[in-house]
VOBANU-551238 format. One record per residue: x, y, z of N, C-alpha, C, O in turn; residue in one letter. Coordinates in steps of 0.02 Angstrom, whole numbers, padded with zeros to 5 digits, always signed. Each point is the difference from the previous one (the first is absolute). Last residue first. Layout:
<rs>
XYZXYZXYZXYZa;...
</rs>
This chain:
<rs>
-00619-01268+00095-00051+00032-00041-00049-00052-00027-00047+00018-00036l;+00255+00035+00241-00039-00048-00039-00055+00036-00036-00030+00047+00027s;+00284-00002+00115-00059+00026-00034-00035-00057-00037+00032-00041-00032l;+00180+00025+00148-00053+00009+00050-00065+00027-00029-00049+00010+00036g;+00268-00078-00141-00013+00071+00011-00049+00013+00056-00003+00055+00028s;+00080-00272-00127+00045+00028+00049-00012+00072+00017+00033+00028+00043g;-00131-00111-00270+00026-00045+00050+00050+00034+00046+00048+00032-00023s;-00172+00049-00179-00010+00030+00067+00029-00042+00056-00004+00019+00058l;+00018-00086-00291+00024+00069+00003-00004+00029+00071+00044+00037+00022k;-00132-00256-00068+00073+00001-00009+00027+00070+00010+00050+00010+00035q;-00283-00040-00031+00030-00034+00057+00076+00004-00003+00033+00014+00051h;-00153+00066-00236-00009+00044+00058+00033-00030+00062+00033+00036+00037t;-00038-00166-00232+00046+00056-00009-00004+00046+00061+00052+00023+00026i;-00206-00198-00033+00068-00026+00010+00052+00056-00005+00046+00004+00040q;-00272+00046-00087+00009-00014+00072+00071-00024+00014+00030+00020+00050d;-00093+00009-00274+00009+00065+00033+00010-00009+00075+00040+00036+00031l;-00088-00229-00154+00066+00026-00019+00013+00067+00034+00055+00012+00026r;-00266-00112+00000+00051-00037+00037+00069+00026-00015+00043+00005+00044e;-00224+00083-00165-00004+00020+00071+00054-00033+00041+00032+00031+00042a;-00057-00098-00266+00026+00069+00004+00003+00023+00073+00049+00028+00022m;-00149-00235-00065+00072-00004-00011+00033+00069+00005+00053+00008+00029e;-00288-00027-00019+00029-00024+00062+00076-00005-00006+00036+00011+00049s;-00151+00169-00203-00008-00072+00008+00032-00020+00067+00038+00038+00029t;-00143+00212-00074+00060-00042-00002-00018-00074+00006-00047-00018+00034l;-00126+00189-00030+00045+00015-00056+00058-00048-00008+00019-00018-00055c;-00191+00036+00233-00040+00004-00061+00044+00009-00062-00026+00004-00056n;+00115-00007+00277-00029-00067-00012-00041-00002-00064-00010-00053-00029k;+00105+00255+00124+00047-00038-00042-00028-00068-00018+00018-00028-00052w;-00117+00185+00208-00027+00000-00068+00045-00039-00048-00021-00018-00054d;+00042+00071+00302-00008-00067-00027-00028-00003-00070-00019-00054-00023g;-00033+00268+00161+00053-00045+00022-00014-00069-00029-00055-00026+00007v;-00027+00270-00118-00015-00058+00043+00062-00038+00019+00051+00001-00035k;-00104+00198-00118+00023+00014+00067-00011-00057+00049-00003+00011+00061g;-00057+00053-00310-00036-00042+00048+00019+00015+00072-00043+00006+00044k;+00093+00152-00230-00022-00061-00034-00041-00044+00047-00060-00011-00012r;+00164+00265-00011-00050-00033+00043-00028-00061-00037-00053+00003-00030f;+00207+00151-00067+00030-00009+00067-00046-00037+00047+00018-00016+00057y;-00078+00081-00281+00039-00062+00002+00039-00009+00065+00030-00052+00012i;-00171+00246-00071-00037-00060+00022+00044-00062+00004-00019-00048+00034k;+00095+00267-00115-00008-00005+00072-00028-00067+00022+00020-00028+00051n;+00125+00049-00275-00067+00017+00021-00007-00010+00075+00026-00049+00027q;+00203+00101-00180-00035-00045+00046-00069+00027+00019-00006+00057+00021i;+00163+00055-00183+00009-00072-00005-00052-00040+00039-00031-00045-00027v;+00079+00293+00015-00010-00023-00068+00003-00075-00009+00000-00024-00057g;+00009+00144+00269+00064+00001-00036-00005-00026-00071+00049-00022-00029g;-00257-00037+00152+00054+00033+00036+00064-00005-00041+00020-00055-00020r;-00296+00045-00043+00066-00028-00010+00052+00042+00037+00003+00060-00010v;-00286-00123+00021+00052+00050+00004+00069-00032-00004+00012-00052+00030k;-00240-00043-00029+00048-00016-00053+00058+00050+00000+00042-00001-00044e;-00194-00068+00269+00002+00038-00062+00051-00027-00049+00043-00041+00016s;-00102-00017+00217-00032-00042-00050+00009+00030-00070-00019-00030-00050k;+00096+00137+00250+00038-00062-00007-00033-00050-00047+00028-00053-00013n;-00126+00266+00066+00067+00016-00024+00040-00064-00012+00044-00001-00044v;-00262-00013+00141-00001+00017-00072+00069+00012-00028+00016-00021-00056e;-00055-00147+00261+00000+00073-00010+00006+00015-00074+00036-00034-00037l;-00024-00189+00131-00065+00024-00026-00006+00075-00004-00051+00026-00022n;+00244-00144+00109-00009-00024-00069-00065+00024-00031-00008+00000-00061s;+00062+00050+00291+00044+00035-00047-00014-00021-00072-00001+00043-00045l;-00120-00156+00218-00017+00071-00005+00042+00036-00053-00027+00034-00044n;+00069-00263+00089-00068+00007-00026-00018+00073-00010-00030+00018-00050e;+00236-00075+00152+00001-00014-00072-00069+00013-00030-00006+00030-00054f;+00066+00106+00274-00011-00069-00019+00001-00007-00076-00016+00047-00037s;+00036+00156+00182+00056-00025-00041-00008-00073-00022+00046-00029-00028c;-00209+00144+00166+00013+00046-00055+00051-00030-00048-00006+00007-00061m;-00039-00124+00260-00057-00003-00047+00013+00043-00061-00012-00020-00056k;+00169+00028+00231+00001-00066-00032-00055-00005-00052+00011-00026-00055v;-00007+00217+00190+00056+00001-00048+00003-00066-00039+00010+00000-00060i;-00166+00016+00233-00021+00042-00056+00055+00004-00053-00014+00000-00060k;+00059-00113+00262-00047-00038-00040-00023+00039-00062-00010-00028-00054e;+00149+00137+00214+00036-00052-00038-00046-00040-00045+00018-00016-00057p;-00119+00180+00198+00038+00029-00055+00040-00054-00038+00001+00002-00062v;-00171-00004+00258+00012-00049-00054+00033+00031-00061-00017-00017-00057e;-00033+00111+00281-00041+00023-00056+00009-00044-00061-00026+00015-00054r;+00153-00059+00245-00070-00005+00022-00047+00022-00056-00055-00027-00007q;+00284+00054-00026-00017-00071-00004-00072-00012+00022-00034-00043-00026q;+00123+00259+00044-00009-00018-00071-00019-00073-00007-00041-00017-00043e;+00092+00092+00257-00062+00031-00021-00014-00016-00074-00057-00014-00019e;+00260-00052+00115-00054-00042+00025-00068+00027-00022-00046-00038-00012s;+00250+00098-00147-00017+00011+00070-00056-00048+00021-00035-00028-00043s;+00228-00007-00149-00072+00011+00008-00015+00007+00074+00017-00043+00040l;+00226+00104-00166-00039-00050+00036-00073+00021+00007-00017+00059+00005p;+00230+00003-00149-00067+00030+00001-00048-00047+00036-00049-00022-00029y;+00286-00024-00031-00002+00059+00043-00066+00037+00001-00002+00058+00020g;+00075-00271-00130+00018+00060-00039-00007+00064+00041+00009+00055-00027i;-00062-00270+00126+00068-00003-00028+00020+00065-00035+00057+00022+00007f;-00280-00052+00078+00050+00006+00055+00070+00005-00029+00040+00042+00022e;-00214-00082-00172-00007+00067+00028+00051+00012+00055+00030+00054+00004a;-00044-00270-00097+00028+00047-00048-00002+00071+00029+00050+00037-00005l;-00156-00206+00128+00073-00009+00001+00034+00050-00046+00051+00030+00019k;-00286-00036-00020+00025+00026+00065+00076-00005+00004+00033+00047+00023k;-00135-00144-00207-00008+00073-00005+00025+00033+00064+00034+00051-00003v;-00044-00284-00001+00058+00026-00036-00005+00075-00013+00051+00034-00006y;-00232-00149+00111+00059-00006+00042+00060+00033-00034+00039+00036+00032l;-00234-00055-00158-00008+00051+00052+00061+00000+00046+00026+00053+00018v;-00047-00220-00185+00024+00064-00025-00005+00055+00052+00042+00044+00002t;-00033-00311-00018-00020+00046+00054+00025+00069-00017+00049+00025+00029d;-00032-00204-00190-00035-00035+00053-00025+00047+00055-00054-00011+00027e;+00189+00086-00211-00068-00014-00021-00041-00033+00055-00060+00009+00005r;+00290+00031+00028-00038+00062+00001-00072-00010-00021-00045+00033+00025m;+00196-00213-00039-00015+00015+00070-00041+00064+00006-00044+00005+00042e;+00122-00066-00256-00049-00048+00024-00021+00013+00072-00059-00005+00017e;+00234+00134-00119-00066+00015-00028-00054-00045+00030-00054+00023+00018y;+00279+00044+00112-00022-00052-00047-00072+00014-00021-00044+00010+00042r;+00264+00153+00061-00070-00024+00000-00011-00055-00051+00032-00001-00053l;+00164+00157+00204-00007-00051-00052-00069-00031+00005-00018-00028+00052f;+00156+00265+00025-00056-00043+00017-00012-00047-00059-00015+00022-00056l;+00226+00141+00156-00028-00036-00057-00054-00048+00024+00013-00045+00039i;+00107+00188+00113-00003+00042-00060-00032-00034-00060-00022+00033-00047k;+00063-00134+00264-00034+00063+00017-00007+00046-00060-00037+00050+00003n;+00153-00262-00014-00072-00010+00009-00038+00064+00018-00061+00004-00012p;+00297-00082-00094-00027+00066+00020-00075-00003+00010-00037+00032-00037h;+00165-00229-00016+00054+00042+00026-00026+00067+00027+00028+00028+00048e;-00175-00180-00153+00026-00034+00060+00054+00043+00033+00007+00001+00061l;-00096+00068-00266-00050+00010+00053+00022-00034+00065-00017+00024+00054s;+00147-00051-00251+00006+00069+00026-00049+00012+00057+00016+00036+00047a;-00029-00240-00162+00062+00002+00040+00010+00069+00031+00022+00007+00057k;-00204-00032-00204-00010-00042+00059+00061+00004+00046-00007+00011+00060w;+00012+00094-00273-00038+00039+00050-00011-00040+00064-00001+00028+00054y;+00114-00135-00230+00036+00061+00016-00035+00040+00054+00032+00023+00047g;-00134-00218-00141+00051-00014+00050+00039+00063+00021+00019+00007+00058l;-00180+00004-00235-00032-00010+00065+00052-00009+00055-00005+00029+00054v;+00085-00013-00275-00032+00063+00020-00030-00006+00070+00011+00042+00043h;+00077-00233-00146+00054+00044+00022-00028+00066+00025+00024+00029+00049d;-00173-00184-00146+00023-00023+00066+00056+00045+00028+00002+00013+00060w;-00093+00026-00282-00050+00011+00052+00030-00015+00069-00007+00041+00046y;+00168+00033-00252-00037-00058+00026-00045+00016+00060+00019+00037+00046p;-00055+00134-00187+00018-00065+00025+00076-00010+00000+00037+00041-00028g;-00177+00149-00056+00028+00006+00068+00018-00067+00031+00014-00004+00059y;-00148-00038-00265+00015+00069+00017+00015+00007+00075-00040-00020+00042v;+00104-00208-00151-00064+00036+00002+00015+00070+00025+00053+00011+00029s;+00087-00244-00046-00006+00053-00051-00072+00026-00001-00042-00024-00039v;+00134-00163+00171+00011+00065+00030-00007+00058-00047+00009+00058+00019g;-00050-00301-00049+00070+00018-00011+00018+00067+00033+00058+00019+00002e;-00281-00095+00000+00039-00048+00039+00075+00014-00005+00038-00012+00047c;-00186+00138-00181-00008+00018+00070+00042-00046+00045+00032+00024+00047f;-00041-00073-00278+00039+00061+00013-00004+00020+00073+00051+00018+00030l;-00183-00198-00099+00071-00018-00003+00043+00061+00016+00049-00005+00038e;-00281+00040-00058+00016-00038+00061+00074-00018+00002+00032+00006+00052f;-00121+00095-00246+00006+00049+00055+00021-00035+00065+00039+00027+00039a;-00084-00166-00223+00060+00040-00012+00011+00050+00056+00056+00008+00024e;-00253-00137-00018+00059-00042+00012+00065+00039-00009+00047-00007+00039d;-00259+00111-00089+00011-00009+00071+00064-00040+00015+00038+00018+00045l;-00041+00120-00271-00048-00046+00030+00021-00012+00073+00054+00018+00021d;-00001+00219-00136+00025-00069+00003-00055-00046+00027-00045+00022+00035p;-00027+00197-00175+00029-00017+00065+00028-00071-00001-00020-00040-00042p;-00013+00227-00160-00016-00068+00019+00032-00018+00067+00061-00002+00004q;-00142+00250-00086+00060-00041+00004-00021-00069+00024-00039-00007+00047v;-00095+00219-00071+00004-00044-00059+00065-00039-00004+00026-00012-00054n;-00107+00152+00236+00050+00031-00045+00008-00041-00065+00046+00011-00039q;-00188-00082+00215-00024+00068-00013+00046+00037-00048-00020+00049-00032s;+00080-00264+00109-00056-00005-00047-00026+00070-00018-00021+00012-00056k;+00188-00028+00222+00027-00016-00066-00056-00003-00053+00008+00024-00055l;-00069+00011+00283+00037+00057-00027+00024-00014-00071-00008+00042-00044i;-00097-00218+00163-00048+00052-00018+00035+00061-00031-00025+00028-00049t;+00158-00206+00132-00039-00023-00058-00047+00055-00024-00006+00013-00060d;+00128+00019+00260+00043+00007-00058-00039-00018-00064+00007+00034-00051n;-00118-00071+00253+00013+00072-00007+00040+00013-00064-00018+00043-00039f;-00016-00267+00104-00062+00030-00026+00009+00075-00012-00026+00026-00050h;+00207-00140+00150-00012-00027-00068-00062+00033-00031+00003+00023-00057y;+00050+00023+00283+00046+00034-00047-00012-00022-00071+00003+00040-00046l;-00124-00149+00215-00022+00069-00006+00043+00039-00049-00026+00038-00041s;+00090-00258+00092-00063+00000-00038-00025+00071-00010-00023+00018-00055v;+00215-00048+00191+00014-00015-00070-00064+00005-00042+00000+00030-00053f;-00020-00005+00285+00035+00057-00028+00013-00011-00075-00010+00045-00041s;-00083-00220+00170-00049+00052-00015+00033+00061-00032-00030+00032-00044d;+00175-00200+00111-00045-00029-00050-00054+00051-00020-00014+00010-00059k;+00172+00040+00234+00027+00007-00069-00046-00029-00053+00002+00023-00058p;-00080+00090+00294+00017-00067-00024+00023+00004-00073-00036+00028-00041n;+00070+00195+00165-00058-00042-00014+00025-00068-00023+00055-00007-00025r;+00023+00264+00159+00015-00056-00046-00062-00044-00005-00048+00009+00038c;+00136+00258+00048-00052-00050-00005+00021-00054-00049+00023+00015-00055i;+00089+00198+00221+00006-00046-00057-00056-00051+00002-00016-00027+00053y;+00100+00285+00048-00050-00052+00007+00005-00044-00062-00006+00025-00056v;+00168+00170+00197-00013-00040-00060-00053-00053+00017+00005-00034+00051i;+00097+00291+00053-00032-00066+00008-00012-00033-00068-00015+00033-00050r;+00223+00143+00110-00072+00000-00012-00028-00071+00003+00038-00049-00004c;+00196+00137+00029-00036-00034+00053-00074+00001-00009-00037-00014+00047g;+00232+00099-00184-00046+00047+00033-00036-00032+00059-00026+00035+00044s;+00179-00157-00190+00034+00046+00045-00048+00045+00039+00015+00019+00056d;-00097-00172-00223+00030-00037+00055+00029+00048+00052-00010-00008+00060i;-00077+00101-00254-00055-00035+00034+00027-00037+00061-00031+00000+00053i;+00181+00108-00200-00034+00048+00045-00058-00033+00037-00016+00021+00055s;+00144-00134-00226+00031-00001+00067-00035+00047+00048+00002-00011+00061t;-00132-00113-00263+00044+00058+00009+00028+00002+00071-00036-00015+00048p;-00031-00225-00140-00032+00061+00024+00050+00058+00002+00058-00010+00014l;-00022-00230-00071+00007+00054-00050-00034+00064+00021-00003+00048-00039s;+00001-00256+00166+00071+00014-00012+00012+00057-00050+00055+00026-00005s;-00278-00106+00056+00030+00033+00057+00073+00021-00014+00021+00055+00018y;-00188-00070-00227+00026-00046+00051+00035+00037+00056+00024+00056-00010p;-00223+00060-00133+00073-00009-00001+00021-00050+00054-00024+00004+00057v;-00198+00093-00118+00012-00072-00011+00075-00016+00003+00020-00057-00011h;-00177+00267+00131+00052-00023-00047-00002-00076-00006-00019-00035+00046t;-00115+00284+00063+00006-00072-00010+00056-00016-00048+00023+00043-00038a;-00111+00160+00232+00011-00015-00070+00013-00075-00006+00007-00034+00051l;-00087+00246+00140+00004-00070-00019+00011-00005-00075-00029+00038-00039v;-00031+00158+00210+00069-00026-00004+00003-00075-00016+00028-00039+00039p;-00184+00266-00073-00015-00071+00010+00065-00039-00010+00019-00014-00057i;-00060+00256+00021+00004-00017+00071-00019-00072+00015-00018-00016+00056g;+00040+00157-00265-00065-00025+00021-00001-00020+00074-00053-00008+00030m;+00248+00079-00151-00040+00056+00024-00069-00023+00023-00034+00036+00037d;+00189-00186-00139+00013+00011+00071-00040+00058+00027-00015+00003+00060r;+00005-00054-00293-00033-00051+00040+00010+00013+00075-00047-00009+00039y;+00164+00142-00194-00072+00016+00000-00037-00047+00046-00043+00020+00039t;+00269-00067-00069-00008+00064+00035-00073+00022+00005-00022+00024+00052p;+00076-00225-00179-00005-00005+00073-00002+00067+00036-00035+00005+00051f;+00052-00080-00294-00054+00043+00025-00004+00000+00076-00047+00027+00028n;+00205-00159-00156+00011+00070-00022-00053+00047+00029+00012+00060+00005a;-00021-00301+00026+00048+00034+00044+00010+00074-00018+00014+00041+00043h;-00160-00237-00126-00021+00069+00008+00048+00042+00043-00019+00051+00027y;+00051-00287-00088-00038+00026-00057-00014+00074+00005-00005+00035-00050l;+00119-00171+00217+00038-00007-00061-00037+00025-00062+00029+00003-00054e;-00132+00001+00275+00062+00038+00001+00035-00001-00069+00022+00051-00024m;-00288-00074+00056+00059-00043+00000+00063+00042-00007+00005+00043-00044f;-00245+00047+00158+00039-00010-00060+00058-00049+00008+00025-00010+00056p;-00274+00061+00050+00065-00021+00028+00045-00018-00059-00003-00056-00025v;-00204+00138-00028+00006+00035+00064+00064-00019+00037+00024+00037+00042v;-00079-00138-00252+00005+00071-00011+00009+00038+00066+00034+00052+00001e;-00070-00287-00010+00067+00015-00026+00010+00074-00016+00056+00023-00009h;-00270-00111+00082+00050+00002+00054+00070+00016-00023+00039+00030+00037p;-00243+00066-00179+00029-00066+00011+00050+00005+00058+00034+00051+00007l;-00240+00123-00021+00068-00013-00025+00021-00071+00016-00016-00027+00052k;-00195+00126+00015+00008+00026-00067+00069-00012-00031+00012+00017-00058s;-00084-00088+00279-00063-00006-00037+00008+00022-00072-00040-00020-00043l;+00214+00038+00208-00004-00067-00029-00065-00010-00038-00006-00047-00040l;+00060+00246+00170+00020+00001-00070-00003-00069-00034+00000-00005-00061p;-00161+00070+00273+00068-00022-00015+00016+00003-00075-00043-00017-00041t;-00171+00065+00165+00040+00054-00029+00070-00022-00020+00037+00039-00031t;-00208-00176+00139-00039+00035-00051+00039+00055-00034-00023+00029-00049s;+00104-00169+00233-00015-00044-00057-00045+00032-00053-00015-00032-00051d;+00172+00194+00191-00037-00059+00022-00019-00040-00061+00023+00015-00056d;+00186+00177+00124-00054-00025-00042-00037-00055+00035+00026-00032+00047f;+00147+00150+00066-00015+00049-00053-00059-00020-00043-00037+00042-00025s;+00133-00177+00200-00027+00060+00033-00017+00055-00051-00033+00049+00017t;+00128-00259-00087-00066-00012+00031-00029+00060+00036-00061+00005+00009r;+00273-00064-00146-00044+00058-00015-00067-00005+00035-00046+00036-00018t;+00223-00205+00037+00034+00064+00006-00047+00060-00006+00012+00052+00030l;-00095-00275-00061+00023+00009+00069+00030+00070+00009-00015+00034+00049i;-00045-00099-00266-00060+00013+00041+00018+00011+00073-00030+00042+00034s;+00202-00104-00184-00025+00068-00016-00060+00018+00043-00005+00056+00025f;+00086-00275-00009+00046+00048+00032-00022+00072-00014+00003+00042+00045v;-00128-00215-00151-00005-00005+00073+00043+00053+00035-00024+00035+00044l;+00036-00057-00280-00064+00029+00020-00008-00001+00076-00026+00048+00029s;+00218-00149-00124+00001+00072-00011-00065+00032+00026+00002+00051+00034k;+00014-00285-00034+00041+00029+00052+00002+00076-00006-00004+00035+00050l;-00106-00155-00221-00037-00004+00063+00039+00033+00056-00029+00039+00039w;+00135-00061-00247-00057+00046-00006-00039+00004+00065-00018+00054+00022t;+00196-00214-00038+00023+00069+00002-00057+00050+00000-00001+00046+00041t;+00023-00301-00046-00044+00037+00045+00017+00073+00005-00022+00034+00047g;+00135-00194-00188+00000-00033+00065-00044+00037+00051+00003-00014+00060t;+00083+00061-00301-00057-00046+00005+00001-00040+00065-00013-00060+00001k;+00246+00179-00061-00067+00008-00030-00047-00059+00012+00020-00058+00003p;+00157+00115+00182+00011-00021-00069-00069+00001-00032-00049-00011+00034i;+00113+00177+00173-00028-00064-00022+00029-00019-00067+00027+00042-00035s;-00048+00170+00246+00041-00039-00046-00033-00067-00016-00035-00029+00042c;+00002+00296+00066-00036-00063-00009+00035-00039-00055+00004+00022-00057l;+00071+00182+00237+00010-00027-00067-00036-00068-00003+00017-00045+00038i;-00023+00288+00114-00014-00071+00001+00005-00025-00072-00032+00027-00045t;+00139+00205+00184-00030-00038-00055-00017-00071+00020+00032-00030+00043d;+00084+00207+00088-00072-00009+00011-00034-00041-00055-00060-00015+00006t;+00294+00080-00011-00011-00046+00057-00074-00015+00012-00017-00052+00028p;+00098+00112-00277-00005+00036+00063-00013-00049+00056-00031-00052-00011q;+00156+00031-00248-00053-00019+00047+00003+00044+00062+00053+00026+00018a;+00034+00003-00279+00018+00014+00069-00059-00014+00046-00048+00038+00001h;+00151-00095-00271-00055+00001+00048+00025+00011+00071+00048-00033+00022f;+00092+00011-00230-00031+00065+00014-00051+00002+00057-00013+00053+00027r;+00147-00247-00121+00045+00058-00003-00031+00064+00029+00036+00043+00025q;-00158-00250-00039+00061-00014+00039+00046+00061+00003+00033+00012+00051q;-00224-00003-00188-00018+00005+00071+00061-00012+00044+00010+00033+00050a;+00015-00065-00282-00010+00070+00015-00015+00011+00074+00027+00046+00031s;-00012-00265-00110+00067+00031+00000-00006+00075+00018+00039+00026+00038v;-00241-00145-00063+00038-00026+00058+00068+00035+00005+00019+00023+00054v;-00156+00022-00242-00026+00031+00061+00038-00021+00062+00012+00040+00045g;+00040-00143-00250+00020+00070-00003-00022+00037+00063+00036+00041+00028k;-00108-00262-00056+00071+00003+00015+00025+00072+00001+00037+00020+00044l;-00258-00066-00114+00008-00005+00073+00073+00007+00020+00017+00032+00050f;-00062-00036-00277-00031+00060+00028+00006+00000+00076+00014+00052+00030a;+00062-00245-00153+00044+00059-00006-00029+00064+00029+00037+00041+00028p;-00094-00280+00078-00020+00032-00063+00041+00064-00005+00012+00033+00050h;+00085-00234+00101-00041+00060-00002-00016+00020-00072+00041-00006-00045l;+00072-00195+00232-00021+00013-00069-00050+00058-00002-00050-00001+00035w;+00263-00057+00146-00071-00005-00012-00018+00022-00071+00034+00042-00029f;+00190-00034+00138-00027-00067+00015-00073-00010-00015-00026-00054+00012g;+00154+00259-00057+00011-00016+00071-00037-00064+00020-00026-00006+00056q;-00047+00052-00281+00034+00055+00035+00004-00017+00074-00051-00010+00033y;-00022-00089-00295+00017-00021+00068+00044+00053+00032+00056+00013-00022q;-00256+00003-00176+00071+00008+00015+00013-00020+00072-00040+00016+00045f;-00153-00069-00255+00012+00014+00071+00076+00006+00008+00038-00035-00032y;-00178+00082-00205+00047-00036+00042-00008+00018+00073-00017+00057+00017d;-00197-00045-00175+00065+00035+00005+00045-00042+00043-00022-00045+00036e;-00171-00058-00124-00017+00070-00014+00062+00043-00001+00014+00035-00048r;-00059-00286+00080+00052+00031-00042-00016+00072-00018+00021+00024-00053n;-00140-00184+00202-00031+00023-00061+00048+00034-00047-00019+00025-00053g;+00107-00033+00288-00061-00038-00014-00034+00029-00062-00018+00060-00001w;+00271-00002+00002-00050+00000+00053-00060-00044-00021+00000-00028-00055s;+00270+00009-00014-00066+00019-00024-00051-00006+00057+00001-00047+00039k;+00251+00102+00024-00038-00057-00025-00067+00026-00025-00023+00052+00021r;+00295+00037+00066-00070+00011-00018-00031-00065-00026+00034-00044-00026k;+00195+00175+00169-00030-00060-00029-00073+00013-00017-00034+00038+00035p;+00200+00175-00032-00037-00046+00044-00022-00063-00036-00015+00002-00060l;+00129+00204-00026+00047-00049+00028-00036-00055+00040+00032-00047+00023t;-00138+00240-00125+00030-00038-00055+00046-00055+00025+00017-00046-00037s;-00119+00206+00182-00048-00052-00020+00028-00043-00056-00018-00058-00008i;+00144+00247+00089-00005-00054+00049-00044-00057-00025+00018-00058+00007m;+00003+00253-00139+00064-00035+00003-00005-00059+00047+00025-00055-00016q;-00207+00199+00003+00006-00039-00062+00064-00040-00001+00002-00057-00024k;-00033+00205+00203-00047-00056+00004+00005-00044-00062+00002-00061+00005f;+00122+00261+00006+00030-00051+00043-00045-00061+00006+00023-00057+00005s;-00104+00242-00129+00061-00026-00032+00029-00058+00041+00018-00053-00026k;-00200+00174+00114-00021-00040-00058+00060-00034-00032-00003-00059-00018e;+00045+00215+00190-00029-00062+00026-00020-00047-00057+00014-00060+00003f;+00062+00273-00060+00055-00040+00026-00025-00067+00028+00031-00052-00010e;-00188+00210-00060+00036-00026-00059+00057-00046+00023+00012-00052-00030d;-00128+00167+00196-00043-00052-00028+00034-00032-00061-00002-00060-00008e;+00105+00245+00110+00004-00059+00044-00040-00058-00028+00020-00058+00005n;-00035+00263-00116+00067-00027-00009+00009-00064+00043+00029-00049-00024e;-00227+00172+00048+00001-00034-00065+00067-00033-00012+00004-00055-00027n;-00025+00188+00220-00043-00060+00006+00001-00040-00064+00006-00062+00001e;+00104+00269+00002+00037-00049+00040-00039-00065+00005+00029-00054-00005i;-00137+00232-00099+00057-00022-00042+00040-00054+00036+00019-00050-00029d;-00191+00158+00147-00027-00048-00049+00055-00027-00045+00000-00059-00017k;+00057+00227+00172-00018-00061+00036-00026-00053-00048+00017-00059+00006s;+00027+00273-00090+00063-00033+00016-00015-00067+00034+00031-00051-00015v;-00214+00190-00027+00027-00028-00062+00064-00038+00012+00011-00054-00028f;-00107+00169+00209-00043-00057-00019+00027-00034-00063+00002-00061-00005d;+00102+00259+00079+00017-00056+00043-00040-00062-00017+00025-00056+00003l;-00073+00261-00107+00060-00030-00029+00021-00062+00040+00024-00049-00027r;-00281+00104+00045+00062+00037+00010+00058-00035-00035-00007-00057-00022s;-00269+00057-00036+00057-00038+00025+00062+00044+00004+00013+00040-00044e;-00281+00027+00073+00056+00003-00048+00061-00034+00030+00018+00011+00058m;
</rs>
């Protein structure tokens, strides 16, 4: 039976939520906006980046309410750069003494369910923290992260990917979602122009990557900057690096038992994409089917989609944007 204190607490919570809704509506009405890919809904420009309104609301809420712990690991990325894979690897590293490849929750849950996105599931974090798995994910740019993430000193892992492959993956992902909603997706040329202009979810792509790159140079002990392509070349090496960085190093005995190799095999694209849960028509949040998170996962697939002129243009933009940063993609 609920006490009077419980009712008072709920009243305060509802009042705070109403106040947040009111201030959010006021703020969003003042932001620059542009039609998103497929003109489904507007993107709003917030603190220099383009966001879908649902994500924007989560970002603002997290900035105001989220409290990071020093033991947290935050997995950061711009969409379609290896997020699903990184989540599965880090989750497997963190839980390797609790589960093996026959009992891991990854057999029955999408990686996005075992490692939640801060801006989508922040309201459930108290429950999530009870699980004792100190990892969460976000697509939020570095400059827009909640101050508690920076102030707490928790670890950040960022993954980036060649912008040509990132664009192609994002295009196909968006195309599939829009078609499932009976919305006409943009053609490739239209989406490409928008991407080049920086108008994509959490874009501009280059600004997002540069924010984390520069921060990793300033705080190398707190921010691990990863490239998707390099991780694909030697995933076992990077599993060891990740384990060390997040404070769960692999012992020599574990390495002798080939624990890193088992994690790599469990989290491989081939294995994850063939799990029943990831082949299903199951819909997350009423919108997204699990299977669309597993399209190809290949390096260089852009060659099957972009013309040589498109590739050259993206290379030129990338060279210009990253010039002088010491970063190459």
